[in-house]
C-alpha positions as CSV (number, residue, x, y, z in Angstrom):
1,M,24.5,13.3,31.4
2,R,23.9,15.0,28.7
3,A,20.3,15.5,27.3
4,A,19.9,13.9,23.9
5,A,20.0,16.8,21.0
6,P,15.9,16.8,19.4
7,V,15.3,15.9,16.7
8,L,12.1,16.5,13.9
9,L,10.5,13.4,13.0
10,P,9.2,13.1,10.0
11,E,4.9,13.9,8.9
12,V,3.5,10.7,8.0
13,V,0.2,12.1,5.9
14,T,-2.1,9.9,3.8
15,S,-4.3,12.4,2.4
16,A,-2.1,12.3,-0.5
17,T,-2.1,9.6,-1.5
18,R,-4.7,7.0,1.1
19,T,-1.4,5.5,2.0
20,A,0.9,6.4,5.0
21,R,4.0,8.4,3.3
22,D,6.4,10.8,4.6
23,S,5.2,14.1,3.3
24,F,8.9,15.4,2.3
25,D,8.7,12.9,-0.8
26,L,5.0,13.7,-1.6
27,P,4.6,16.6,-4.9
28,V,2.1,18.2,-2.9
29,A,1.9,21.2,-0.4
30,I,0.2,19.7,2.9
31,D,1.1,19.9,6.5
32,S,0.4,17.8,9.5
33,V,-0.3,19.7,13.1
34,D,-0.3,17.2,15.5
35,Q,-1.9,16.4,19.1
36,R,0.3,18.5,21.4
37,V,0.0,21.5,18.4
38,I,-4.2,21.2,18.9
39,Q,-4.2,21.2,22.8
40,E,-1.2,23.1,24.5
41,D,-2.2,25.9,26.0
42,K,-6.1,25.9,24.0
43,P,-9.2,25.6,24.9
44,Q,-9.9,23.2,21.8
45,V,-13.0,24.8,20.3
46,N,-11.7,26.1,16.5
47,L,-10.0,25.1,14.1
48,S,-8.7,28.5,14.2
49,E,-6.9,27.6,17.2
50,A,-4.1,24.7,15.6
51,L,-4.6,26.2,11.7
52,N,-3.2,29.8,11.8
53,R,0.1,28.7,11.4
54,V,-0.5,26.7,8.4
55,P,0.2,28.7,4.8
56,G,-2.0,29.1,2.8
57,I,-5.0,28.3,4.9
58,A,-6.4,31.9,6.2
59,I,-8.3,30.5,9.1
60,L,-10.7,33.2,10.3
61,N,-12.5,33.0,13.9
62,R,-15.9,35.7,13.8
63,Q,-16.8,35.6,17.5
64,N,-19.9,34.6,15.6
65,Y,-20.8,30.9,16.4
66,A,-23.8,30.8,14.4
67,Q,-22.2,32.0,11.4
68,D,-19.3,29.5,11.9
69,L,-15.4,29.9,11.2
70,Q,-14.8,32.0,8.0
71,I,-12.2,29.2,6.7
72,S,-10.7,29.9,2.4
73,S,-7.3,28.3,1.1
74,R,-5.3,30.0,-1.5
75,G,-8.8,32.4,-1.4
76,F,-10.7,29.5,-2.3
77,G,-13.9,29.7,0.3
78,A,-13.5,33.0,1.3
79,R,-16.1,33.9,-0.7
80,S,-18.9,31.8,2.6
81,A,-21.1,33.5,4.1
82,F,-21.2,31.5,6.8
83,G,-20.6,27.3,7.0
84,V,-17.3,26.0,4.7
85,R,-17.2,26.1,0.9
86,G,-15.0,25.2,-1.4
87,I,-12.8,22.4,0.9
88,R,-13.9,19.3,1.9
89,L,-13.6,17.9,5.5
90,I,-13.3,15.0,6.5
91,A,-12.7,13.0,10.0
92,D,-11.4,9.7,10.5
93,G,-12.5,8.9,6.5
94,I,-15.6,10.0,6.7
95,P,-17.0,13.3,5.0
96,A,-17.8,16.1,7.1
97,T,-18.7,17.7,4.0
98,L,-22.4,16.7,2.9
99,P,-22.8,16.0,-0.8
100,D,-23.2,19.8,-2.3
101,G,-20.0,20.8,-1.0
102,Q,-21.4,22.1,2.5
103,A,-19.2,21.8,5.6
104,Q,-19.3,23.0,9.1
105,A,-16.2,23.4,11.1
106,S,-17.9,23.4,14.5
107,S,-18.2,19.5,13.8
108,F,-14.5,18.4,14.6
109,N,-13.8,17.6,18.3
110,L,-10.7,18.4,18.7
111,G,-10.4,17.3,22.4
112,S,-9.8,13.9,21.0
113,A,-8.0,14.8,18.1
114,E,-4.6,13.3,17.3
115,R,-3.6,14.8,14.0
116,I,-5.2,17.6,11.5
117,E,-3.9,17.6,7.7
118,V,-3.9,19.7,5.2
119,M,-3.5,19.2,2.1
120,R,-3.6,22.6,-1.3
121,G,-3.4,22.2,-4.8
122,P,-5.0,20.3,-7.7
123,F,-4.9,16.8,-5.7
124,S,-7.5,17.8,-3.2
125,S,-9.8,17.0,-6.5
126,L,-9.5,13.3,-6.6
127,Y,-11.2,13.8,-3.0
128,G,-14.6,15.9,-4.8
129,N,-15.9,18.7,-5.8
130,A,-13.9,20.9,-3.8
131,A,-11.1,23.5,-6.0
132,G,-8.8,24.6,-2.6
133,G,-8.0,21.6,-0.2
134,V,-8.8,19.1,2.1
135,I,-9.1,19.5,5.9
136,Q,-8.4,15.7,7.6
137,L,-8.8,15.4,11.6
138,F,-7.6,12.1,12.8
139,T,-9.1,11.0,16.4
140,A,-6.4,9.4,18.6
141,D,-6.7,6.0,19.7
142,G,-7.2,4.7,23.2
143,P,-4.2,4.5,25.0
144,P,-2.9,0.8,26.1
145,V,-4.1,0.8,29.8
146,P,-7.3,2.7,30.7
147,V,-7.4,6.6,31.5
148,V,-9.6,9.1,32.6
149,S,-9.0,12.5,32.3
150,G,-10.9,15.9,33.0
151,S,-10.2,19.6,31.8
152,L,-11.6,22.8,32.8
153,F,-11.3,26.4,30.9
154,G,-12.2,29.8,31.7
155,G,-11.7,33.2,30.0
156,S,-12.8,36.7,29.1
157,Y,-16.2,37.2,28.0
158,G,-17.8,34.9,30.9
159,M,-16.4,31.8,28.5
160,Y,-15.8,28.1,29.9
161,K,-15.8,24.8,29.0
162,G,-15.6,21.4,30.8
163,G,-14.8,18.3,29.4
164,L,-14.9,14.4,30.1
165,Q,-12.5,11.9,28.2
166,L,-12.1,7.8,28.7
167,G,-9.8,6.0,26.8
168,G,-7.9,2.5,26.9
169,Q,-8.0,-1.3,25.7
170,A,-10.3,-3.8,27.0
171,G,-9.1,-7.3,25.3
172,P,-8.5,-6.9,21.8
173,F,-10.9,-3.7,21.8
174,N,-9.4,-0.3,22.0
175,Y,-11.5,3.0,22.8
176,I,-11.7,6.3,23.4
177,F,-14.8,8.9,24.4
178,D,-15.1,12.6,24.7
179,V,-17.3,14.9,26.0
180,S,-17.7,18.5,26.6
181,R,-19.6,21.8,26.9
182,F,-18.4,24.8,25.9
183,H,-20.7,28.6,26.2
184,I,-19.5,31.9,26.1
185,N,-21.7,35.2,26.4
186,G,-19.7,36.6,23.6
187,Y,-16.9,39.5,22.9
188,R,-19.8,41.4,21.2
189,D,-23.9,41.8,22.0
190,H,-26.6,39.1,21.1
191,S,-23.5,36.1,20.6
192,T,-24.4,33.9,23.8
193,T,-23.1,30.5,22.3
194,T,-23.6,27.1,24.0
195,R,-22.4,24.0,22.8
196,D,-22.7,20.4,23.8
197,Q,-20.6,17.9,21.3
198,S,-19.4,14.2,22.0
199,N,-17.2,11.8,19.8
200,A,-16.3,8.3,19.9
201,K,-14.3,5.6,18.2
202,F,-13.9,2.3,18.3
203,K,-11.6,-0.4,17.1
204,V,-12.0,-3.9,16.8
205,P,-9.2,-6.6,15.2
206,L,-9.9,-8.6,12.5
207,Q,-9.1,-11.8,11.7
208,S,-7.2,-9.7,8.3
209,G,-8.2,-6.1,9.3
210,V,-9.7,-3.6,11.7
211,L,-13.0,-2.6,11.9
212,T,-13.6,1.4,13.0
213,M,-16.8,2.5,14.5
214,L,-17.3,6.7,15.0
215,V,-20.1,8.6,16.6
216,N,-20.4,12.1,17.4
217,T,-22.8,14.3,18.1
218,L,-23.1,18.4,18.0
219,D,-25.7,20.7,19.7
220,Q,-26.1,24.3,19.6
221,P,-29.3,25.8,20.5
222,E,-30.4,29.2,20.2
223,T,-26.9,30.5,19.1
224,Q,-27.4,34.5,19.2
225,D,-26.2,36.0,16.0
226,P,-25.0,39.9,16.3
227,L,-24.5,40.6,12.7
228,G,-22.0,42.4,10.9
229,L,-21.6,46.1,11.3
230,S,-21.2,49.3,8.8
231,R,-17.7,51.2,9.5
232,A,-19.3,53.6,11.5
233,Q,-20.6,51.1,14.2
234,V,-17.2,49.5,14.7
235,I,-15.4,53.3,15.7
236,A,-18.6,53.9,17.9
237,N,-19.0,50.6,19.2
238,P,-17.3,48.0,17.8
239,R,-18.7,45.2,20.6
240,Q,-22.1,46.1,19.6
241,A,-25.1,44.3,18.0
242,D,-26.9,46.1,14.9
243,P,-29.9,46.7,16.4
244,V,-32.0,45.2,13.6
245,A,-30.7,41.5,15.6
246,R,-32.4,42.3,18.2
247,T,-35.6,43.6,16.7
248,F,-35.8,40.3,14.9
249,N,-33.7,38.3,17.5
250,T,-31.4,36.7,15.0
251,R,-30.2,32.9,16.4
252,K,-29.3,30.1,14.7
253,S,-29.9,26.2,16.4
254,V,-27.9,23.3,15.4
255,R,-28.2,19.4,16.4
256,Q,-26.6,17.1,14.8
257,N,-26.0,13.3,15.0
258,Q,-23.6,11.1,12.8
259,L,-22.3,7.2,12.6
260,G,-19.4,5.7,10.5
261,V,-18.1,2.4,10.4
262,V,-14.9,1.9,8.4
263,V,-13.7,-2.1,7.7
264,D,-10.1,-2.4,6.4
265,V,-8.8,-5.8,5.1
266,N,-5.6,-6.8,3.4
267,I,-6.0,-9.4,1.1
268,G,-2.4,-11.1,0.7
269,S,0.0,-8.9,1.3
270,A,-0.2,-6.9,-1.7
271,D,-3.5,-5.9,-1.6
272,K,-6.0,-3.9,1.3
273,L,-9.4,-3.2,0.8
274,Q,-11.0,-0.5,2.2
275,V,-14.9,-0.1,3.3
276,K,-16.3,2.9,4.2
277,T,-20.1,3.9,5.3
278,Y,-22.3,6.8,7.6
279,L,-25.5,8.4,7.5
280,G,-26.4,11.2,9.7
281,D,-29.2,13.9,10.1
282,R,-28.6,17.6,10.9
283,Q,-31.4,20.2,11.9
284,V,-31.0,24.0,11.4
285,T,-33.5,27.0,12.1
286,Q,-32.0,30.8,11.7
287,Y,-33.9,33.5,12.3
288,Q,-32.6,36.1,9.7
289,A,-33.3,40.1,9.5
290,I,-35.2,40.8,6.6
291,P,-38.0,43.7,6.8
292,L,-41.0,42.5,7.4
293,A,-42.4,44.2,4.2
294,A,-39.7,42.0,2.0
295,Q,-40.8,39.4,3.8
296,A,-44.2,39.5,3.0
297,A,-43.2,40.2,-1.2
298,A,-45.2,36.9,-3.2
299,T,-41.8,35.6,-4.2
300,S,-39.8,36.1,-0.6
301,S,-39.2,32.6,1.2
302,G,-39.8,34.7,4.8
303,A,-37.0,35.2,7.3
304,V,-37.1,32.5,9.3
305,V,-35.3,29.4,7.5
306,D,-36.0,25.8,9.0
307,Q,-34.0,22.9,7.0
308,D,-33.6,19.2,8.6
309,F,-31.4,17.2,6.9
310,G,-31.1,13.5,6.1
311,Y,-27.6,12.2,4.7
312,A,-25.7,8.4,3.6
313,G,-22.6,7.7,2.6
314,L,-20.5,4.1,1.1
315,G,-17.3,4.2,-0.1
316,L,-15.3,1.3,-1.9
317,R,-10.9,1.6,-2.4
318,W,-8.8,-1.0,-3.2
319,T,-5.0,-0.6,-3.1
320,R,-1.9,-2.7,-4.4
321,H,1.7,-2.6,-3.2
322,A,3.9,-3.8,-6.3
323,S,7.0,-3.3,-8.0
324,V,7.9,-2.3,-11.7
325,D,11.0,-3.7,-12.8
326,G,12.6,-3.3,-9.4
327,R,10.8,-0.1,-8.4
328,P,7.6,0.5,-5.9
329,L,4.5,1.2,-7.1
330,T,1.5,2.0,-5.7
331,V,-2.3,1.9,-6.9
332,S,-5.4,2.6,-5.8
333,A,-8.9,2.8,-7.0
334,G,-12.5,3.6,-5.4
335,F,-15.9,5.1,-5.5
336,D,-17.9,6.8,-3.5
337,Y,-21.5,7.9,-3.0
338,D,-23.0,10.0,-1.3
339,R,-26.3,11.5,-1.0
340,M,-28.5,13.8,0.7
341,A,-32.7,14.7,1.4
342,Q,-33.1,17.8,2.7
343,H,-37.0,19.6,3.7
344,R,-36.8,23.0,3.8
345,K,-39.7,25.3,5.2
346,G,-39.5,29.1,5.6
347,Y,-42.0,31.2,7.7
348,I,-41.8,34.8,8.5
349,N,-39.9,36.3,11.3
350,N,-42.3,38.4,13.3
351,N,-40.0,40.3,15.5
352,G,-38.1,36.7,16.5
353,I,-41.6,35.0,16.3
354,S,-42.0,32.2,13.8
355,G,-44.9,33.4,11.7
356,A,-46.9,32.3,8.5
357,L,-45.6,29.8,5.7
358,K,-43.4,31.4,2.8
359,R,-41.5,27.8,1.8
360,D,-42.2,24.2,1.6
361,E,-39.4,22.0,-0.5
362,D,-37.7,18.9,-0.7
363,N,-34.3,19.1,-2.2
364,T,-32.2,16.2,-2.8
365,V,-28.5,16.1,-3.6
366,T,-26.8,13.0,-5.0
367,N,-22.8,12.7,-5.7
368,A,-22.1,9.4,-7.3
369,A,-17.5,9.5,-8.2
370,L,-14.5,7.2,-9.4
371,Y,-11.3,7.4,-8.9
372,A,-7.8,6.0,-9.5
373,Q,-4.4,6.8,-8.2
374,A,-0.9,5.9,-8.7
375,E,2.5,6.6,-7.7
376,W,5.8,5.5,-9.0
377,K,9.5,5.7,-8.7
378,I,10.5,5.7,-12.0
379,A,13.7,6.0,-11.5
380,P,16.0,5.9,-8.3
381,R,15.8,9.9,-7.5
382,W,12.3,10.5,-10.0
383,T,8.7,9.7,-8.4
384,A,5.7,10.5,-10.3
385,S,2.2,10.7,-8.7
386,A,-1.2,10.7,-10.8
387,G,-4.7,10.3,-10.6
388,V,-8.0,11.2,-12.2
389,R,-11.6,11.5,-10.7
390,H,-15.0,11.6,-12.2
391,S,-17.6,13.1,-10.4
392,R,-21.3,13.8,-11.3
393,V,-23.5,16.0,-9.2
394,R,-27.6,16.2,-8.8
395,F,-29.9,18.2,-7.3
396,D,-33.1,18.2,-7.7
397,S,-36.1,19.9,-5.8
398,K,-39.5,19.6,-5.2
399,D,-41.5,22.4,-4.5
400,Y,-44.8,22.5,-2.3
401,F,-45.3,26.1,-1.6
402,V,-47.5,27.0,-5.0
403,V,-49.5,30.1,-4.6
404,A,-50.9,32.7,-6.1
405,G,-48.2,34.9,-7.4
406,N,-45.6,32.4,-6.6
407,P,-45.6,29.7,-8.7
408,N,-43.8,26.1,-9.0
409,D,-40.0,26.3,-8.8
410,S,-39.8,22.6,-8.7
411,G,-36.6,21.6,-11.0
412,N,-33.3,20.3,-10.8
413,V,-29.3,20.3,-12.6
414,S,-26.6,18.1,-13.0
415,Y,-22.9,18.6,-12.9
416,S,-20.6,16.7,-14.0
417,K,-16.7,16.8,-14.7
418,T,-13.1,14.7,-14.9
419,T,-10.6,16.1,-12.9
420,P,-7.0,14.9,-13.6
421,V,-3.8,15.3,-11.5
422,A,-0.4,14.7,-11.8
423,G,3.0,15.4,-9.9
424,I,7.0,14.5,-10.1
425,V,9.3,14.6,-6.9
426,F,13.4,15.1,-7.7
427,N,15.2,14.2,-5.0
428,A,17.7,16.7,-5.6
429,A,20.1,15.4,-2.6
430,P,19.3,13.2,0.1
431,A,18.4,16.0,2.4
432,W,16.2,18.0,-0.6
433,N,13.3,17.6,-3.2
434,V,12.0,19.5,-5.8
435,Y,8.4,18.7,-7.0
436,A,5.8,20.0,-9.5
437,N,2.7,18.9,-9.7
438,L,-0.4,19.7,-12.3
439,G,-3.9,19.7,-12.4
440,R,-7.7,20.7,-12.6
441,G,-10.3,21.3,-10.0
442,F,-13.8,21.4,-10.1
443,E,-16.3,22.9,-8.2
444,T,-20.4,23.3,-7.7
445,P,-22.6,25.7,-6.0
446,T,-23.7,24.2,-2.7
447,L,-27.5,24.0,-1.8
448,I,-27.0,26.8,0.0
449,E,-25.4,29.0,-3.0
450,L,-28.6,27.5,-5.1
451,A,-30.9,28.8,-2.0
452,Y,-32.3,32.3,-3.1
453,R,-32.5,33.4,-7.2
454,P,-31.2,36.9,-7.7
455,G,-33.5,39.8,-7.1
456,G,-35.6,37.6,-4.3
457,A,-37.2,35.4,-6.6
458,T,-37.9,32.1,-4.5
459,G,-37.1,29.1,-5.9
460,L,-33.5,27.0,-7.2
461,N,-31.0,29.0,-8.6
462,L,-30.3,26.5,-11.2
463,A,-28.8,29.3,-14.0
464,L,-25.8,29.4,-11.1
465,Q,-22.4,27.2,-12.9
466,P,-19.7,25.4,-11.3
467,S,-16.4,27.1,-11.6
468,T,-13.6,25.1,-13.4
469,S,-9.9,25.9,-12.7
470,L,-6.4,24.5,-14.0
471,H,-4.0,24.9,-10.8
472,K,0.4,24.8,-11.8
473,E,2.2,23.9,-8.6
474,I,6.5,24.2,-8.6
475,G,8.0,23.7,-4.6
476,V,11.4,22.8,-2.5
477,K,11.0,20.5,1.0
478,A,14.5,20.5,3.1
479,R,15.6,19.0,5.6
480,L,17.8,21.1,7.7
481,G,19.9,18.5,9.7
482,A,17.5,16.2,12.4
483,A,16.2,19.2,13.9
484,A,14.7,21.9,11.5
485,R,12.5,21.1,8.0
486,A,11.5,23.8,5.8
487,N,9.0,23.8,2.5
488,L,8.6,26.3,-0.4
489,A,5.3,26.4,-2.9
490,L,5.1,28.8,-5.6
491,F,1.1,28.3,-7.3
492,H,-0.5,29.3,-10.1
493,I,-4.3,28.9,-10.4
494,D,-6.8,29.9,-13.3
495,T,-10.7,29.8,-12.6
496,S,-13.3,30.1,-15.0
497,D,-17.4,31.0,-13.7
498,E,-15.5,31.8,-10.6
499,I,-18.8,31.3,-8.0
500,V,-18.9,35.2,-6.3
501,V,-21.2,37.0,-4.0
502,N,-24.7,38.8,-6.1
503,T,-25.9,40.3,-2.9
504,A,-26.3,39.8,0.9
505,A,-28.2,41.3,3.4
506,G,-30.0,40.1,6.6
507,G,-28.3,36.6,6.3
508,R,-29.8,35.8,3.0
509,T,-27.1,35.6,0.1
510,D,-27.5,34.4,-3.5
511,F,-24.5,34.2,-5.4
512,K,-23.7,33.9,-9.6
513,N,-20.9,33.6,-12.1
514,A,-18.3,35.8,-12.5
515,S,-16.0,35.4,-15.3
516,K,-12.5,34.4,-14.8
517,T,-9.8,35.2,-11.5
518,R,-6.6,34.1,-11.4
519,R,-4.2,33.2,-7.7
520,E,-0.8,33.4,-8.0
521,G,1.1,33.2,-4.6
522,V,3.6,31.9,-2.4
523,E,3.8,29.1,0.9
524,F,6.9,29.2,3.0
525,A,7.1,27.6,6.3
526,L,10.1,26.9,8.5
527,E,10.2,24.5,12.1
528,S,13.3,23.6,14.4
529,Y,14.5,23.3,17.2
530,L,17.6,25.4,18.3
531,G,18.9,24.4,21.6
532,A,18.3,25.3,25.1
533,G,15.1,24.3,25.3
534,F,13.8,26.6,22.3
535,E,11.5,25.9,19.2
536,A,10.6,28.1,16.3
537,Y,8.4,28.0,13.8
538,L,6.8,30.5,11.1
539,A,4.7,30.3,8.4
540,Y,4.1,33.1,5.6
541,T,1.6,33.6,2.8
542,W,1.6,35.9,-0.1
543,L,-1.4,35.2,-2.5
544,D,-2.2,37.8,-4.8
545,A,-6.5,37.3,-6.2
546,W,-7.6,39.0,-8.9
547,F,-10.7,39.4,-11.3
548,T,-9.1,38.5,-14.9
549,Q,-12.5,40.1,-17.1
550,P,-15.0,42.2,-15.5
551,F,-18.5,41.5,-14.6
552,T,-21.7,42.9,-12.8
553,S,-22.6,42.1,-9.5
554,G,-25.6,43.5,-7.3
555,T,-28.6,44.7,-7.5
556,P,-28.8,47.4,-9.0
557,A,-26.6,45.7,-11.2
558,V,-22.5,47.5,-10.5
559,A,-19.4,47.1,-13.0
560,V,-16.7,45.4,-11.6
561,P,-13.4,45.8,-13.3
562,A,-10.4,43.5,-14.6
563,G,-7.4,43.4,-11.9
564,N,-9.9,44.1,-8.8
565,R,-8.9,42.3,-5.6
566,L,-10.7,39.0,-4.7
567,P,-12.9,40.1,-1.8
568,G,-12.2,37.8,1.8
569,V,-8.6,36.9,1.2
570,P,-5.7,38.9,2.7
571,V,-2.9,39.1,0.7
572,H,-0.3,39.0,3.4
573,M,-0.1,36.3,5.8
574,L,2.1,35.9,8.7
575,F,2.2,33.1,11.6
576,G,5.5,33.2,13.7
577,E,6.0,30.9,17.5
578,L,8.7,30.6,19.7
579,I,8.3,28.2,22.5
580,W,11.2,27.9,25.7
581,R,10.5,24.6,27.5
582,H,12.6,23.6,31.1
583,A,12.0,19.7,30.9
584,A,13.4,19.4,34.5
585,S,10.5,21.1,35.8
586,G,7.2,20.8,33.3
587,F,7.4,24.0,32.6
588,H,7.0,26.0,29.2
589,A,6.3,29.5,27.7
590,G,5.5,30.7,23.9
591,L,5.2,33.9,22.0
592,E,3.0,33.9,19.3
593,L,2.8,36.8,16.8
594,R,0.2,37.1,14.0
595,A,0.1,39.5,10.7
596,N,-2.7,39.6,8.0
597,G,-2.7,42.0,5.3
598,R,-5.8,44.2,3.9
599,V,-8.9,42.4,3.1
600,Y,-11.4,43.4,0.1
601,A,-15.1,43.1,1.2
602,N,-16.4,43.4,-2.0
603,D,-16.3,42.9,-5.7
604,V,-15.2,46.2,-6.5
605,N,-12.7,47.0,-3.4
606,S,-14.4,50.2,-1.9
607,A,-14.8,48.2,1.9
608,Y,-12.2,46.7,3.3
609,A,-10.4,46.0,6.4
610,D,-6.9,47.4,7.8
611,S,-4.3,45.0,8.1
612,Y,-3.3,44.2,11.7
613,T,-0.5,42.9,13.4
614,T,-1.5,40.7,17.0
615,G,0.4,39.6,19.6
616,N,-0.2,36.6,22.1
617,L,1.3,35.1,24.8
618,R,0.6,31.6,26.8
619,A,2.6,29.3,29.5
620,G,2.0,26.5,31.7
621,F,3.5,23.7,33.9
622,Q,2.4,19.9,34.0
623,Q,3.5,17.6,37.2
624,R,3.5,13.4,37.0
625,G,3.2,11.0,38.9
626,K,3.3,7.2,38.0
627,K,-0.2,7.1,37.0
628,W,-1.6,10.7,37.0
629,R,-0.9,13.9,35.0
630,L,-1.6,17.6,36.0
631,T,-1.5,20.5,33.4
632,E,-2.0,24.0,33.6
633,F,-1.9,27.1,31.5
634,A,-2.6,30.3,30.9
635,R,-2.8,32.7,27.8
636,I,-3.2,36.2,27.3
637,D,-4.5,37.3,23.5
638,N,-4.0,40.1,21.8
639,V,-1.4,41.7,24.2
640,T,-1.2,45.1,22.6
641,D,-5.2,45.4,22.8
642,R,-4.6,45.8,19.3
643,Q,-8.8,47.0,17.8
644,Y,-8.9,45.4,14.5
645,I,-11.4,43.5,11.9
646,G,-11.4,39.8,12.9
647,S,-13.5,39.2,9.6
648,V,-15.9,40.5,7.0
649,I,-19.1,39.4,5.6
650,V,-18.7,39.3,1.8
651,A,-21.1,41.6,0.0
652,D,-23.0,42.3,2.8
653,G,-26.0,44.3,1.0
654,N,-26.4,46.6,3.9
655,G,-23.1,47.7,3.9
656,R,-22.4,45.5,7.3
657,F,-19.1,43.7,6.3
658,Y,-17.3,44.2,9.6
659,E,-17.3,41.9,12.5
660,P,-14.7,43.1,15.2
661,A,-11.9,40.9,16.9
662,P,-12.0,40.9,20.7
663,G,-9.0,43.2,22.3
664,R,-7.1,41.5,24.8
665,N,-8.8,38.7,26.4
666,Y,-7.8,36.1,29.2
667,L,-7.5,32.0,28.7
668,L,-6.8,29.4,32.3
669,G,-7.0,26.1,31.8
670,L,-6.4,22.9,34.2
671,N,-6.1,19.0,33.2
672,A,-5.9,16.0,35.2
673,Q,-5.5,11.9,33.8
674,L,-5.3,9.0,36.0
675,S,-4.5,5.6,34.1
676,F,-5.8,2.2,36.1
């Protein structure tokens, strides 16, 4: 009998409207990356493994786990020297982004993920003060019968990862638990990392709904930081660490624990209520490389950063499905409140040993917001969506380190903004939708961006203002038969008071507001089953991002003319993939191609990383029995052994802008699964 032709199923997403909808029918650029893409032939360590295929998203692996991934969406977030800014991270409805807008991508557990949704454009502002986008991970439910699985990965540079997962259904109780350890000696010197991670999800049915509990932990101690390199250092030896990294033993330790509860309740046939709450703690200790003479200055904060965070939040959302004039109408409204308390100390870094106290303060950030959203089919071929969010973010700082030459730097600042958005979809043909959207964005400084005043002074940089943006977008979504689909989006974004790096040196970065910037771009994606076991995927992004007004930055101040390009933002990004599957034998093989354009490393555009193209090969087998499954794979990344810069440290004051990517490297993986 001839096998049925493969069919591309609809991409069901919830991030855009907060209810399950086919992405084809929404006036937003949104993609869903499914479990097979996340896990097949991958170690499931970094978001960059799965999301480099999403148009509009630049997600760069620094090969430096002390500073996390560098993630930007349509150019927002590219300024980040570490962590994630300008993009909201959410896991199972619980914010992974702190109230100030700062996030760590390493907190995402990919081993238990069912899918990751990525939304770009103005509808992201309905989730809070992030202009760039929303990345939301959804943990899989436990399978209907108990299943235990184990995985083991090993590869170049002393990399290994071991994982264990248990999931199932015990009466009405559904559960999944995932635990793993990842270790790598590092492509570069002084970059050893060990990460222990766990994630658990429990679901219990209620009389008219469901309760979901989420527990996750992250422990990443003594992660070495090789720092960036100058161009001369890259040419001499791209695997080296800067000498001061060893002198000061630059490193970072991170520990995080989080608990979240989400309750979904159906009220009659038309209404639904969701209540969510969460709490967590995070400890971060970082040793930076700052000359001892500079650390000794009266207003210096030292070069050991010791932060202890406690955070919590509450959310309430009501949703109603109704009809007006016989046409479907969905309305939702909600309230979010998030709070973070940070105790921060700074010490002298005596060549890798913590010394005298130089900073001592309590910082509190609160974020309170009201929002409403509606979607209405206003005519047989037209659907309109609109929403609005009012956010108020407050920062309070209490300074306890008051000594001669270092005055009391206590203070507070509040930011508030109302951000409306609207979109419309026209069903031009059964398989073609045309859409447009318009909206405003709002992005406050994070606590890290407020942490240092320009010129080395202590205390929060309370002069820093939030950036505001106006987004315009049009797009086309097409189903090309049953086995192919394509999406095209064109966008235009004007931003005022863009937050930019002023100076960055030795792991210490201060920020300022530039004048105005503009982003114009095109995003395109094509996915298709080609027949005979072949699958293809192609994603392309063109992004032109530049300063539209001149300003000055740095110490001493340097003029940045209008027309200069935003640093950290590649003009072109291309990802292509071709896979062949032989269903009868369980074998598959794939070829991946990735190309990035030139990336500038500073505002004056005098330093840059060249464009590059790399290719990866992967192949795997799968064997099955009645109650077991065994999967093996091998992959080779950068098969041509191309030498290139993987990411840049924007505006590094020492000229150490560059973080080299590894040459040809290898990975082997094994997964065994047994059901009971």
